[in-house]
PyMOL Python script that loads the backbone (N, CA, C, O; Angstrom):
from pymol import cmd

cmd.read_pdbstr("""\
ATOM      1  N   MET A   1     -14.581   2.636  -6.815  1.00  0.00           N
ATOM      2  CA  MET A   1     -13.440   3.350  -7.315  1.00  0.00           C
ATOM      3  C   MET A   1     -12.897   2.603  -8.524  1.00  0.00           C
ATOM      4  O   MET A   1     -12.840   1.373  -8.531  1.00  0.00           O
ATOM      5  N   MET A   2     -12.511   3.331  -9.517  1.00  0.00           N
ATOM      6  CA  MET A   2     -11.988   2.726 -10.734  1.00  0.00           C
ATOM      7  C   MET A   2     -10.593   2.162 -10.489  1.00  0.00           C
ATOM      8  O   MET A   2      -9.861   2.623  -9.614  1.00  0.00           O
ATOM      9  N   ALA A   3     -10.242   1.148 -11.290  1.00  0.00           N
ATOM     10  CA  ALA A   3      -8.953   0.475 -11.111  1.00  0.00           C
ATOM     11  C   ALA A   3      -7.785   1.442 -11.254  1.00  0.00           C
ATOM     12  O   ALA A   3      -6.804   1.328 -10.520  1.00  0.00           O
ATOM     13  N   GLY A   4      -7.867   2.390 -12.181  1.00  0.00           N
ATOM     14  CA  GLY A   4      -6.790   3.362 -12.357  1.00  0.00           C
ATOM     15  C   GLY A   4      -6.576   4.209 -11.128  1.00  0.00           C
ATOM     16  O   GLY A   4      -5.435   4.468 -10.747  1.00  0.00           O
ATOM     17  N   SER A   5      -7.647   4.645 -10.501  1.00  0.00           N
ATOM     18  CA  SER A   5      -7.542   5.444  -9.279  1.00  0.00           C
ATOM     19  C   SER A   5      -6.973   4.614  -8.133  1.00  0.00           C
ATOM     20  O   SER A   5      -6.161   5.104  -7.348  1.00  0.00           O
ATOM     21  N   ARG A   6      -7.397   3.373  -8.042  1.00  0.00           N
ATOM     22  CA  ARG A   6      -6.867   2.501  -7.001  1.00  0.00           C
ATOM     23  C   ARG A   6      -5.387   2.237  -7.238  1.00  0.00           C
ATOM     24  O   ARG A   6      -4.600   2.206  -6.292  1.00  0.00           O
ATOM     25  N   ALA A   7      -5.011   2.047  -8.491  1.00  0.00           N
ATOM     26  CA  ALA A   7      -3.598   1.835  -8.822  1.00  0.00           C
ATOM     27  C   ALA A   7      -2.776   3.076  -8.474  1.00  0.00           C
ATOM     28  O   ALA A   7      -1.659   2.960  -7.970  1.00  0.00           O
ATOM     29  N   ASP A   8      -3.320   4.248  -8.737  1.00  0.00           N
ATOM     30  CA  ASP A   8      -2.634   5.488  -8.381  1.00  0.00           C
ATOM     31  C   ASP A   8      -2.452   5.596  -6.872  1.00  0.00           C
ATOM     32  O   ASP A   8      -1.408   6.046  -6.401  1.00  0.00           O
ATOM     33  N   THR A   9      -3.458   5.188  -6.120  1.00  0.00           N
ATOM     34  CA  THR A   9      -3.374   5.205  -4.658  1.00  0.00           C
ATOM     35  C   THR A   9      -2.266   4.289  -4.184  1.00  0.00           C
ATOM     36  O   THR A   9      -1.458   4.675  -3.339  1.00  0.00           O
ATOM     37  N   VAL A  10      -2.220   3.086  -4.714  1.00  0.00           N
ATOM     38  CA  VAL A  10      -1.183   2.121  -4.324  1.00  0.00           C
ATOM     39  C   VAL A  10       0.193   2.646  -4.718  1.00  0.00           C
ATOM     40  O   VAL A  10       1.144   2.550  -3.942  1.00  0.00           O
ATOM     41  N   ARG A  11       0.296   3.192  -5.903  1.00  0.00           N
ATOM     42  CA  ARG A  11       1.570   3.738  -6.377  1.00  0.00           C
ATOM     43  C   ARG A  11       2.056   4.851  -5.451  1.00  0.00           C
ATOM     44  O   ARG A  11       3.235   4.903  -5.100  1.00  0.00           O
ATOM     45  N   ASP A  12       1.142   5.741  -5.058  1.00  0.00           N
ATOM     46  CA  ASP A  12       1.492   6.845  -4.178  1.00  0.00           C
ATOM     47  C   ASP A  12       2.003   6.335  -2.828  1.00  0.00           C
ATOM     48  O   ASP A  12       3.018   6.812  -2.323  1.00  0.00           O
ATOM     49  N   VAL A  13       1.302   5.376  -2.257  1.00  0.00           N
ATOM     50  CA  VAL A  13       1.717   4.817  -0.960  1.00  0.00           C
ATOM     51  C   VAL A  13       3.082   4.136  -1.091  1.00  0.00           C
ATOM     52  O   VAL A  13       3.966   4.355  -0.263  1.00  0.00           O
ATOM     53  N   ALA A  14       3.253   3.329  -2.104  1.00  0.00           N
ATOM     54  CA  ALA A  14       4.518   2.604  -2.279  1.00  0.00           C
ATOM     55  C   ALA A  14       5.686   3.564  -2.467  1.00  0.00           C
ATOM     56  O   ALA A  14       6.765   3.348  -1.914  1.00  0.00           O
ATOM     57  N   GLU A  15       5.479   4.616  -3.239  1.00  0.00           N
ATOM     58  CA  GLU A  15       6.552   5.587  -3.457  1.00  0.00           C
ATOM     59  C   GLU A  15       6.897   6.326  -2.166  1.00  0.00           C
ATOM     60  O   GLU A  15       8.072   6.530  -1.860  1.00  0.00           O
ATOM     61  N   ARG A  16       5.881   6.723  -1.415  1.00  0.00           N
ATOM     62  CA  ARG A  16       6.139   7.427  -0.146  1.00  0.00           C
ATOM     63  C   ARG A  16       6.879   6.536   0.852  1.00  0.00           C
ATOM     64  O   ARG A  16       7.863   6.946   1.467  1.00  0.00           O
ATOM     65  N   VAL A  17       6.385   5.321   0.993  1.00  0.00           N
ATOM     66  CA  VAL A  17       7.011   4.412   1.959  1.00  0.00           C
ATOM     67  C   VAL A  17       8.449   4.097   1.538  1.00  0.00           C
ATOM     68  O   VAL A  17       9.337   4.010   2.385  1.00  0.00           O
ATOM     69  N   ALA A  18       8.678   3.929   0.247  1.00  0.00           N
ATOM     70  CA  ALA A  18      10.040   3.663  -0.229  1.00  0.00           C
ATOM     71  C   ALA A  18      10.974   4.825   0.133  1.00  0.00           C
ATOM     72  O   ALA A  18      12.121   4.601   0.521  1.00  0.00           O
ATOM     73  N   LEU A  19      10.491   6.043   0.009  1.00  0.00           N
ATOM     74  CA  LEU A  19      11.300   7.208   0.395  1.00  0.00           C
ATOM     75  C   LEU A  19      11.534   7.243   1.899  1.00  0.00           C
ATOM     76  O   LEU A  19      12.659   7.456   2.352  1.00  0.00           O
ATOM     77  N   TRP A  20      10.478   7.036   2.668  1.00  0.00           N
ATOM     78  CA  TRP A  20      10.606   7.027   4.129  1.00  0.00           C
ATOM     79  C   TRP A  20      11.556   5.923   4.588  1.00  0.00           C
ATOM     80  O   TRP A  20      12.275   6.076   5.575  1.00  0.00           O
ATOM     81  N   ASN A  21      11.546   4.819   3.862  1.00  0.00           N
ATOM     82  CA  ASN A  21      12.374   3.669   4.210  1.00  0.00           C
ATOM     83  C   ASN A  21      13.859   3.993   4.099  1.00  0.00           C
ATOM     84  O   ASN A  21      14.680   3.393   4.793  1.00  0.00           O
ATOM     85  N   GLU A  22      14.204   4.930   3.235  1.00  0.00           N
ATOM     86  CA  GLU A  22      15.605   5.314   3.059  1.00  0.00           C
ATOM     87  C   GLU A  22      16.171   5.986   4.304  1.00  0.00           C
ATOM     88  O   GLU A  22      17.343   5.806   4.637  1.00  0.00           O
ATOM     89  N   VAL A  23      15.332   6.760   4.992  1.00  0.00           N
ATOM     90  CA  VAL A  23      15.759   7.468   6.204  1.00  0.00           C
ATOM     91  C   VAL A  23      14.703   7.214   7.269  1.00  0.00           C
ATOM     92  O   VAL A  23      13.851   8.065   7.526  1.00  0.00           O
ATOM     93  N   ARG A  24      14.763   6.062   7.875  1.00  0.00           N
ATOM     94  CA  ARG A  24      13.752   5.663   8.853  1.00  0.00           C
ATOM     95  C   ARG A  24      13.822   6.520  10.108  1.00  0.00           C
ATOM     96  O   ARG A  24      14.898   6.772  10.650  1.00  0.00           O
ATOM     97  N   THR A  25      12.666   6.957  10.550  1.00  0.00           N
ATOM     98  CA  THR A  25      12.559   7.661  11.820  1.00  0.00           C
ATOM     99  C   THR A  25      12.029   6.684  12.862  1.00  0.00           C
ATOM    100  O   THR A  25      11.653   5.558  12.535  1.00  0.00           O
ATOM    101  N   ASP A  26      12.002   7.116  14.105  1.00  0.00           N
ATOM    102  CA  ASP A  26      11.526   6.245  15.183  1.00  0.00           C
ATOM    103  C   ASP A  26      10.079   5.820  14.989  1.00  0.00           C
ATOM    104  O   ASP A  26       9.684   4.737  15.422  1.00  0.00           O
ATOM    105  N   ASP A  27       9.289   6.666  14.340  1.00  0.00           N
ATOM    106  CA  ASP A  27       7.869   6.354  14.153  1.00  0.00           C
ATOM    107  C   ASP A  27       7.556   5.841  12.742  1.00  0.00           C
ATOM    108  O   ASP A  27       6.423   5.942  12.272  1.00  0.00           O
ATOM    109  N   PHE A  28       8.566   5.296  12.083  1.00  0.00           N
ATOM    110  CA  PHE A  28       8.399   4.804  10.713  1.00  0.00           C
ATOM    111  C   PHE A  28       7.223   3.835  10.591  1.00  0.00           C
ATOM    112  O   PHE A  28       6.357   4.009   9.734  1.00  0.00           O
ATOM    113  N   GLN A  29       7.196   2.825  11.442  1.00  0.00           N
ATOM    114  CA  GLN A  29       6.140   1.811  11.350  1.00  0.00           C
ATOM    115  C   GLN A  29       4.767   2.448  11.542  1.00  0.00           C
ATOM    116  O   GLN A  29       3.835   2.124  10.806  1.00  0.00           O
ATOM    117  N   ASP A  30       4.624   3.336  12.502  1.00  0.00           N
ATOM    118  CA  ASP A  30       3.340   4.002  12.736  1.00  0.00           C
ATOM    119  C   ASP A  30       2.922   4.836  11.539  1.00  0.00           C
ATOM    120  O   ASP A  30       1.752   4.835  11.155  1.00  0.00           O
ATOM    121  N   GLN A  31       3.872   5.547  10.947  1.00  0.00           N
ATOM    122  CA  GLN A  31       3.567   6.359   9.767  1.00  0.00           C
ATOM    123  C   GLN A  31       3.083   5.493   8.606  1.00  0.00           C
ATOM    124  O   GLN A  31       2.126   5.844   7.916  1.00  0.00           O
ATOM    125  N   VAL A  32       3.746   4.372   8.401  1.00  0.00           N
ATOM    126  CA  VAL A  32       3.379   3.471   7.305  1.00  0.00           C
ATOM    127  C   VAL A  32       1.975   2.917   7.520  1.00  0.00           C
ATOM    128  O   VAL A  32       1.148   2.934   6.608  1.00  0.00           O
ATOM    129  N   VAL A  33       1.715   2.434   8.710  1.00  0.00           N
ATOM    130  CA  VAL A  33       0.398   1.858   9.000  1.00  0.00           C
ATOM    131  C   VAL A  33      -0.691   2.914   8.851  1.00  0.00           C
ATOM    132  O   VAL A  33      -1.759   2.630   8.309  1.00  0.00           O
ATOM    133  N   ARG A  34      -0.431   4.115   9.322  1.00  0.00           N
ATOM    134  CA  ARG A  34      -1.411   5.200   9.182  1.00  0.00           C
ATOM    135  C   ARG A  34      -1.685   5.511   7.707  1.00  0.00           C
ATOM    136  O   ARG A  34      -2.836   5.674   7.305  1.00  0.00           O
ATOM    137  N   LEU A  35      -0.631   5.589   6.916  1.00  0.00           N
ATOM    138  CA  LEU A  35      -0.776   5.875   5.486  1.00  0.00           C
ATOM    139  C   LEU A  35      -1.558   4.764   4.784  1.00  0.00           C
ATOM    140  O   LEU A  35      -2.440   5.044   3.973  1.00  0.00           O
ATOM    141  N   VAL A  36      -1.241   3.524   5.088  1.00  0.00           N
ATOM    142  CA  VAL A  36      -1.950   2.383   4.478  1.00  0.00           C
ATOM    143  C   VAL A  36      -3.415   2.375   4.906  1.00  0.00           C
ATOM    144  O   VAL A  36      -4.300   2.137   4.083  1.00  0.00           O
ATOM    145  N   ASN A  37      -3.674   2.632   6.175  1.00  0.00           N
ATOM    146  CA  ASN A  37      -5.061   2.654   6.646  1.00  0.00           C
ATOM    147  C   ASN A  37      -5.871   3.744   5.955  1.00  0.00           C
ATOM    148  O   ASN A  37      -7.030   3.528   5.600  1.00  0.00           O
ATOM    149  N   ASP A  38      -5.274   4.901   5.764  1.00  0.00           N
ATOM    150  CA  ASP A  38      -5.967   5.973   5.046  1.00  0.00           C
ATOM    151  C   ASP A  38      -6.234   5.571   3.594  1.00  0.00           C
ATOM    152  O   ASP A  38      -7.315   5.816   3.057  1.00  0.00           O
ATOM    153  N   ALA A  39      -5.239   4.956   2.978  1.00  0.00           N
ATOM    154  CA  ALA A  39      -5.373   4.567   1.568  1.00  0.00           C
ATOM    155  C   ALA A  39      -6.395   3.454   1.382  1.00  0.00           C
ATOM    156  O   ALA A  39      -7.127   3.447   0.392  1.00  0.00           O
ATOM    157  N   ARG A  40      -6.453   2.531   2.304  1.00  0.00           N
ATOM    158  CA  ARG A  40      -7.388   1.404   2.139  1.00  0.00           C
ATOM    159  C   ARG A  40      -8.837   1.865   2.151  1.00  0.00           C
ATOM    160  O   ARG A  40      -9.700   1.204   1.573  1.00  0.00           O
ATOM    161  N   GLU A  41      -9.113   2.976   2.794  1.00  0.00           N
ATOM    162  CA  GLU A  41     -10.478   3.487   2.825  1.00  0.00           C
ATOM    163  C   GLU A  41     -10.958   3.873   1.428  1.00  0.00           C
ATOM    164  O   GLU A  41     -12.161   3.909   1.171  1.00  0.00           O
ATOM    165  N   ARG A  42     -10.032   4.157   0.541  1.00  0.00           N
ATOM    166  CA  ARG A  42     -10.399   4.487  -0.841  1.00  0.00           C
ATOM    167  C   ARG A  42     -10.865   3.256  -1.612  1.00  0.00           C
ATOM    168  O   ARG A  42     -11.403   3.378  -2.712  1.00  0.00           O
ATOM    169  N   PHE A  43     -10.661   2.080  -1.042  1.00  0.00           N
ATOM    170  CA  PHE A  43     -11.071   0.838  -1.686  1.00  0.00           C
ATOM    171  C   PHE A  43     -12.489   0.417  -1.294  1.00  0.00           C
ATOM    172  O   PHE A  43     -13.029  -0.533  -1.861  1.00  0.00           O
ATOM    173  N   ARG A  44     -13.078   1.097  -0.358  1.00  0.00           N
ATOM    174  CA  ARG A  44     -14.417   0.726   0.109  1.00  0.00           C
ATOM    175  C   ARG A  44     -15.501   1.038  -0.908  1.00  0.00           C
ATOM    176  O   ARG A  44     -16.450   0.268  -1.057  1.00  0.00           O
ATOM    177  N   GLY A  45     -15.375   2.142  -1.600  1.00  0.00           N
ATOM    178  CA  GLY A  45     -16.404   2.525  -2.549  1.00  0.00           C
ATOM    179  C   GLY A  45     -17.634   3.111  -1.870  1.00  0.00           C
ATOM    180  O   GLY A  45     -18.690   3.216  -2.494  1.00  0.00           O
ATOM    181  N   GLY A  46     -17.517   3.485  -0.630  1.00  0.00           N
ATOM    182  CA  GLY A  46     -18.623   4.066   0.128  1.00  0.00           C
ATOM    183  C   GLY A  46     -18.430   3.791   1.606  1.00  0.00           C
ATOM    184  O   GLY A  46     -17.780   2.819   1.989  1.00  0.00           O
ATOM    185  N   ALA A  47     -18.991   4.644   2.423  1.00  0.00           N
ATOM    186  CA  ALA A  47     -18.772   4.569   3.863  1.00  0.00           C
ATOM    187  C   ALA A  47     -19.251   3.253   4.474  1.00  0.00           C
ATOM    188  O   ALA A  47     -18.652   2.770   5.435  1.00  0.00           O
ATOM    189  N   LYS A  48     -20.297   2.680   3.946  1.00  0.00           N
ATOM    190  CA  LYS A  48     -20.875   1.476   4.562  1.00  0.00           C
ATOM    191  C   LYS A  48     -20.497   0.185   3.854  1.00  0.00           C
ATOM    192  O   LYS A  48     -20.962  -0.890   4.231  1.00  0.00           O
ATOM    193  N   ARG A  49     -19.666   0.284   2.840  1.00  0.00           N
ATOM    194  CA  ARG A  49     -19.272  -0.918   2.111  1.00  0.00           C
ATOM    195  C   ARG A  49     -18.066  -1.575   2.756  1.00  0.00           C
ATOM    196  O   ARG A  49     -17.239  -0.914   3.383  1.00  0.00           O
ATOM    197  N   GLU A  50     -17.983  -2.868   2.595  1.00  0.00           N
ATOM    198  CA  GLU A  50     -16.881  -3.644   3.149  1.00  0.00           C
ATOM    199  C   GLU A  50     -15.679  -3.599   2.217  1.00  0.00           C
ATOM    200  O   GLU A  50     -15.817  -3.413   1.008  1.00  0.00           O
ATOM    201  N   LEU A  51     -14.516  -3.769   2.792  1.00  0.00           N
ATOM    202  CA  LEU A  51     -13.309  -3.916   1.990  1.00  0.00           C
ATOM    203  C   LEU A  51     -13.307  -5.305   1.367  1.00  0.00           C
ATOM    204  O   LEU A  51     -13.853  -6.245   1.946  1.00  0.00           O
ATOM    205  N   PRO A  52     -12.702  -5.441   0.200  1.00  0.00           N
ATOM    206  CA  PRO A  52     -12.556  -6.786  -0.367  1.00  0.00           C
ATOM    207  C   PRO A  52     -11.739  -7.663   0.590  1.00  0.00           C
ATOM    208  O   PRO A  52     -10.847  -7.165   1.277  1.00  0.00           O
ATOM    209  N   ALA A  53     -12.033  -8.932   0.633  1.00  0.00           N
ATOM    210  CA  ALA A  53     -11.288  -9.863   1.483  1.00  0.00           C
ATOM    211  C   ALA A  53      -9.877 -10.029   0.934  1.00  0.00           C
ATOM    212  O   ALA A  53      -9.632  -9.838  -0.258  1.00  0.00           O
ATOM    213  N   ARG A  54      -8.966 -10.384   1.809  1.00  0.00           N
ATOM    214  CA  ARG A  54      -7.598 -10.644   1.342  1.00  0.00           C
ATOM    215  C   ARG A  54      -7.635 -11.741   0.294  1.00  0.00           C
ATOM    216  O   ARG A  54      -8.312 -12.758   0.449  1.00  0.00           O
ATOM    217  N   GLY A  55      -6.898 -11.511  -0.765  1.00  0.00           N
ATOM    218  CA  GLY A  55      -6.859 -12.464  -1.860  1.00  0.00           C
ATOM    219  C   GLY A  55      -7.833 -12.136  -2.978  1.00  0.00           C
ATOM    220  O   GLY A  55      -7.733 -12.699  -4.068  1.00  0.00           O
ATOM    221  N   ASP A  56      -8.783 -11.225  -2.725  1.00  0.00           N
ATOM    222  CA  ASP A  56      -9.774 -10.862  -3.739  1.00  0.00           C
ATOM    223  C   ASP A  56      -9.360  -9.661  -4.576  1.00  0.00           C
ATOM    224  O   ASP A  56      -9.887  -9.457  -5.669  1.00  0.00           O
ATOM    225  N   ASP A  57      -8.424  -8.868  -4.077  1.00  0.00           N
ATOM    226  CA  ASP A  57      -8.010  -7.650  -4.776  1.00  0.00           C
ATOM    227  C   ASP A  57      -6.500  -7.509  -4.622  1.00  0.00           C
ATOM    228  O   ASP A  57      -6.001  -7.192  -3.543  1.00  0.00           O
ATOM    229  N   GLU A  58      -5.788  -7.747  -5.707  1.00  0.00           N
ATOM    230  CA  GLU A  58      -4.328  -7.752  -5.660  1.00  0.00           C
ATOM    231  C   GLU A  58      -3.762  -6.384  -5.272  1.00  0.00           C
ATOM    232  O   GLU A  58      -2.729  -6.308  -4.607  1.00  0.00           O
ATOM    233  N   LEU A  59      -4.425  -5.313  -5.681  1.00  0.00           N
ATOM    234  CA  LEU A  59      -3.964  -3.979  -5.303  1.00  0.00           C
ATOM    235  C   LEU A  59      -4.048  -3.767  -3.796  1.00  0.00           C
ATOM    236  O   LEU A  59      -3.097  -3.305  -3.166  1.00  0.00           O
ATOM    237  N   LEU A  60      -5.192  -4.108  -3.235  1.00  0.00           N
ATOM    238  CA  LEU A  60      -5.369  -3.951  -1.792  1.00  0.00           C
ATOM    239  C   LEU A  60      -4.423  -4.878  -1.029  1.00  0.00           C
ATOM    240  O   LEU A  60      -3.876  -4.494   0.005  1.00  0.00           O
ATOM    241  N   ASP A  61      -4.233  -6.081  -1.532  1.00  0.00           N
ATOM    242  CA  ASP A  61      -3.304  -7.005  -0.896  1.00  0.00           C
ATOM    243  C   ASP A  61      -1.884  -6.425  -0.865  1.00  0.00           C
ATOM    244  O   ASP A  61      -1.164  -6.590   0.120  1.00  0.00           O
ATOM    245  N   SER A  62      -1.493  -5.756  -1.933  1.00  0.00           N
ATOM    246  CA  SER A  62      -0.146  -5.177  -1.963  1.00  0.00           C
ATOM    247  C   SER A  62      -0.015  -4.036  -0.953  1.00  0.00           C
ATOM    248  O   SER A  62       1.061  -3.824  -0.394  1.00  0.00           O
ATOM    249  N   LEU A  63      -1.101  -3.305  -0.718  1.00  0.00           N
ATOM    250  CA  LEU A  63      -1.094  -2.276   0.331  1.00  0.00           C
ATOM    251  C   LEU A  63      -0.910  -2.921   1.699  1.00  0.00           C
ATOM    252  O   LEU A  63      -0.069  -2.493   2.489  1.00  0.00           O
ATOM    253  N   PHE A  64      -1.696  -3.944   1.969  1.00  0.00           N
ATOM    254  CA  PHE A  64      -1.599  -4.630   3.249  1.00  0.00           C
ATOM    255  C   PHE A  64      -0.206  -5.221   3.457  1.00  0.00           C
ATOM    256  O   PHE A  64       0.304  -5.239   4.577  1.00  0.00           O
ATOM    257  N   GLU A  65       0.403  -5.702   2.380  1.00  0.00           N
ATOM    258  CA  GLU A  65       1.743  -6.270   2.480  1.00  0.00           C
ATOM    259  C   GLU A  65       2.741  -5.212   2.964  1.00  0.00           C
ATOM    260  O   GLU A  65       3.621  -5.511   3.771  1.00  0.00           O
ATOM    261  N   ILE A  66       2.604  -3.994   2.476  1.00  0.00           N
ATOM    262  CA  ILE A  66       3.497  -2.922   2.910  1.00  0.00           C
ATOM    263  C   ILE A  66       3.345  -2.690   4.414  1.00  0.00           C
ATOM    264  O   ILE A  66       4.339  -2.565   5.129  1.00  0.00           O
ATOM    265  N   ALA A  67       2.113  -2.632   4.885  1.00  0.00           N
ATOM    266  CA  ALA A  67       1.889  -2.436   6.322  1.00  0.00           C
ATOM    267  C   ALA A  67       2.394  -3.630   7.122  1.00  0.00           C
ATOM    268  O   ALA A  67       2.959  -3.462   8.203  1.00  0.00           O
ATOM    269  N   ASP A  68       2.191  -4.830   6.596  1.00  0.00           N
ATOM    270  CA  ASP A  68       2.596  -6.046   7.307  1.00  0.00           C
ATOM    271  C   ASP A  68       4.108  -6.117   7.536  1.00  0.00           C
ATOM    272  O   ASP A  68       4.560  -6.672   8.538  1.00  0.00           O
ATOM    273  N   VAL A  69       4.883  -5.559   6.615  1.00  0.00           N
ATOM    274  CA  VAL A  69       6.345  -5.656   6.725  1.00  0.00           C
ATOM    275  C   VAL A  69       6.993  -4.370   7.235  1.00  0.00           C
ATOM    276  O   VAL A  69       8.218  -4.244   7.214  1.00  0.00           O
ATOM    277  N   ALA A  70       6.196  -3.432   7.685  1.00  0.00           N
ATOM    278  CA  ALA A  70       6.738  -2.130   8.112  1.00  0.00           C
ATOM    279  C   ALA A  70       7.764  -2.258   9.228  1.00  0.00           C
ATOM    280  O   ALA A  70       8.637  -1.402   9.364  1.00  0.00           O
ATOM    281  N   ASP A  71       7.672  -3.310  10.023  1.00  0.00           N
ATOM    282  CA  ASP A  71       8.638  -3.483  11.110  1.00  0.00           C
ATOM    283  C   ASP A  71       9.782  -4.417  10.716  1.00  0.00           C
ATOM    284  O   ASP A  71      10.601  -4.786  11.558  1.00  0.00           O
ATOM    285  N   ALA A  72       9.838  -4.791   9.466  1.00  0.00           N
ATOM    286  CA  ALA A  72      10.877  -5.689   8.979  1.00  0.00           C
ATOM    287  C   ALA A  72      12.104  -4.883   8.521  1.00  0.00           C
ATOM    288  O   ALA A  72      12.183  -3.671   8.720  1.00  0.00           O
ATOM    289  N   SER A  73      13.027  -5.572   7.921  1.00  0.00           N
ATOM    290  CA  SER A  73      14.257  -4.922   7.462  1.00  0.00           C
ATOM    291  C   SER A  73      13.955  -3.950   6.325  1.00  0.00           C
ATOM    292  O   SER A  73      12.943  -4.085   5.638  1.00  0.00           O
ATOM    293  N   PRO A  74      14.833  -2.976   6.130  1.00  0.00           N
ATOM    294  CA  PRO A  74      14.647  -2.041   5.017  1.00  0.00           C
ATOM    295  C   PRO A  74      14.567  -2.737   3.651  1.00  0.00           C
ATOM    296  O   PRO A  74      13.860  -2.273   2.756  1.00  0.00           O
ATOM    297  N   ILE A  75      15.282  -3.831   3.497  1.00  0.00           N
ATOM    298  CA  ILE A  75      15.244  -4.561   2.220  1.00  0.00           C
ATOM    299  C   ILE A  75      13.873  -5.189   2.007  1.00  0.00           C
ATOM    300  O   ILE A  75      13.353  -5.173   0.891  1.00  0.00           O
ATOM    301  N   THR A  76      13.288  -5.735   3.049  1.00  0.00           N
ATOM    302  CA  THR A  76      11.959  -6.337   2.950  1.00  0.00           C
ATOM    303  C   THR A  76      10.915  -5.278   2.616  1.00  0.00           C
ATOM    304  O   THR A  76      10.031  -5.512   1.793  1.00  0.00           O
ATOM    305  N   VAL A  77      11.016  -4.126   3.248  1.00  0.00           N
ATOM    306  CA  VAL A  77      10.082  -3.029   2.953  1.00  0.00           C
ATOM    307  C   VAL A  77      10.273  -2.564   1.513  1.00  0.00           C
ATOM    308  O   VAL A  77       9.298  -2.337   0.797  1.00  0.00           O
ATOM    309  N   ARG A  78      11.512  -2.423   1.093  1.00  0.00           N
ATOM    310  CA  ARG A  78      11.796  -2.023  -0.290  1.00  0.00           C
ATOM    311  C   ARG A  78      11.173  -3.000  -1.283  1.00  0.00           C
ATOM    312  O   ARG A  78      10.586  -2.586  -2.282  1.00  0.00           O
ATOM    313  N   ASP A  79      11.303  -4.288  -1.007  1.00  0.00           N
ATOM    314  CA  ASP A  79      10.749  -5.311  -1.902  1.00  0.00           C
ATOM    315  C   ASP A  79       9.219  -5.255  -1.939  1.00  0.00           C
ATOM    316  O   ASP A  79       8.616  -5.426  -2.998  1.00  0.00           O
ATOM    317  N   ALA A  80       8.597  -5.016  -0.792  1.00  0.00           N
ATOM    318  CA  ALA A  80       7.131  -4.904  -0.748  1.00  0.00           C
ATOM    319  C   ALA A  80       6.665  -3.693  -1.544  1.00  0.00           C
ATOM    320  O   ALA A  80       5.653  -3.754  -2.243  1.00  0.00           O
ATOM    321  N   CYS A  81       7.401  -2.596  -1.440  1.00  0.00           N
ATOM    322  CA  CYS A  81       7.044  -1.397  -2.213  1.00  0.00           C
ATOM    323  C   CYS A  81       7.222  -1.644  -3.710  1.00  0.00           C
ATOM    324  O   CYS A  81       6.391  -1.230  -4.518  1.00  0.00           O
ATOM    325  N   ALA A  82       8.302  -2.316  -4.068  1.00  0.00           N
ATOM    326  CA  ALA A  82       8.541  -2.631  -5.483  1.00  0.00           C
ATOM    327  C   ALA A  82       7.442  -3.536  -6.023  1.00  0.00           C
ATOM    328  O   ALA A  82       6.982  -3.353  -7.150  1.00  0.00           O
ATOM    329  N   HIS A  83       7.022  -4.509  -5.226  1.00  0.00           N
ATOM    330  CA  HIS A  83       5.935  -5.401  -5.644  1.00  0.00           C
ATOM    331  C   HIS A  83       4.633  -4.619  -5.829  1.00  0.00           C
ATOM    332  O   HIS A  83       3.904  -4.840  -6.795  1.00  0.00           O
ATOM    333  N   ALA A  84       4.349  -3.719  -4.914  1.00  0.00           N
ATOM    334  CA  ALA A  84       3.130  -2.909  -5.020  1.00  0.00           C
ATOM    335  C   ALA A  84       3.162  -2.049  -6.282  1.00  0.00           C
ATOM    336  O   ALA A  84       2.141  -1.894  -6.952  1.00  0.00           O
ATOM    337  N   LEU A  85       4.315  -1.496  -6.607  1.00  0.00           N
ATOM    338  CA  LEU A  85       4.436  -0.700  -7.828  1.00  0.00           C
ATOM    339  C   LEU A  85       4.211  -1.562  -9.062  1.00  0.00           C
ATOM    340  O   LEU A  85       3.568  -1.120 -10.015  1.00  0.00           O
ATOM    341  N   GLU A  86       4.732  -2.787  -9.057  1.00  0.00           N
ATOM    342  CA  GLU A  86       4.533  -3.707 -10.181  1.00  0.00           C
ATOM    343  C   GLU A  86       3.041  -4.033 -10.354  1.00  0.00           C
ATOM    344  O   GLU A  86       2.523  -4.033 -11.471  1.00  0.00           O
ATOM    345  N   VAL A  87       2.373  -4.307  -9.253  1.00  0.00           N
ATOM    346  CA  VAL A  87       0.953  -4.631  -9.304  1.00  0.00           C
ATOM    347  C   VAL A  87       0.166  -3.431  -9.834  1.00  0.00           C
ATOM    348  O   VAL A  87      -0.722  -3.585 -10.672  1.00  0.00           O
ATOM    349  N   ALA A  88       0.492  -2.254  -9.347  1.00  0.00           N
ATOM    350  CA  ALA A  88      -0.202  -1.036  -9.797  1.00  0.00           C
ATOM    351  C   ALA A  88      -0.005  -0.829 -11.295  1.00  0.00           C
ATOM    352  O   ALA A  88      -0.943  -0.465 -12.004  1.00  0.00           O
ATOM    353  N   ASP A  89       1.210  -1.061 -11.773  1.00  0.00           N
ATOM    354  CA  ASP A  89       1.478  -0.912 -13.207  1.00  0.00           C
ATOM    355  C   ASP A  89       0.717  -1.935 -14.033  1.00  0.00           C
ATOM    356  O   ASP A  89       0.211  -1.613 -15.108  1.00  0.00           O
ATOM    357  N   GLU A  90       0.632  -3.167 -13.540  1.00  0.00           N
ATOM    358  CA  GLU A  90      -0.103  -4.219 -14.252  1.00  0.00           C
ATOM    359  C   GLU A  90      -1.582  -3.884 -14.360  1.00  0.00           C
ATOM    360  O   GLU A  90      -2.188  -4.048 -15.419  1.00  0.00           O
ATOM    361  N   VAL A  91      -2.155  -3.418 -13.269  1.00  0.00           N
ATOM    362  CA  VAL A  91      -3.593  -3.114 -13.240  1.00  0.00           C
ATOM    363  C   VAL A  91      -3.893  -1.895 -14.096  1.00  0.00           C
ATOM    364  O   VAL A  91      -4.912  -1.854 -14.787  1.00  0.00           O
ATOM    365  N   ALA A  92      -3.015  -0.908 -14.056  1.00  0.00           N
ATOM    366  CA  ALA A  92      -3.240   0.325 -14.799  1.00  0.00           C
ATOM    367  C   ALA A  92      -3.060   0.127 -16.298  1.00  0.00           C
ATOM    368  O   ALA A  92      -3.593   0.903 -17.092  1.00  0.00           O
ATOM    369  N   ALA A  93      -2.310  -0.910 -16.699  1.00  0.00           N
ATOM    370  CA  ALA A  93      -2.029  -1.137 -18.125  1.00  0.00           C
ATOM    371  C   ALA A  93      -3.232  -1.628 -18.886  1.00  0.00           C
ATOM    372  O   ALA A  93      -3.147  -1.861 -20.092  1.00  0.00           O
TER     373      ALA A  93
END
""", "prot")
cmd.dss("prot")
cmd.show_as("cartoon", "prot")
cmd.util.cbc("prot")
cmd.orient("prot")
């Protein structure tokens, strides 16, 4: 997958999670993890290919960070989404 497409994927996830974070539902964490898991599959580049290891792909790392903090405070989730958007903008530039 091209870097622009991956950046768009990260941007989409970060924007959605940021919106969901404003009005958290009981299943917020599950929704976030499901969305991140679906998005990470776009980083494989094929059904049998492995995902990049943590630390090897800043875009993918920013996705994982969003899932990792889904059960944290709204401010922490907001910051993770903002960081993911920054990374996506840097890569897309």
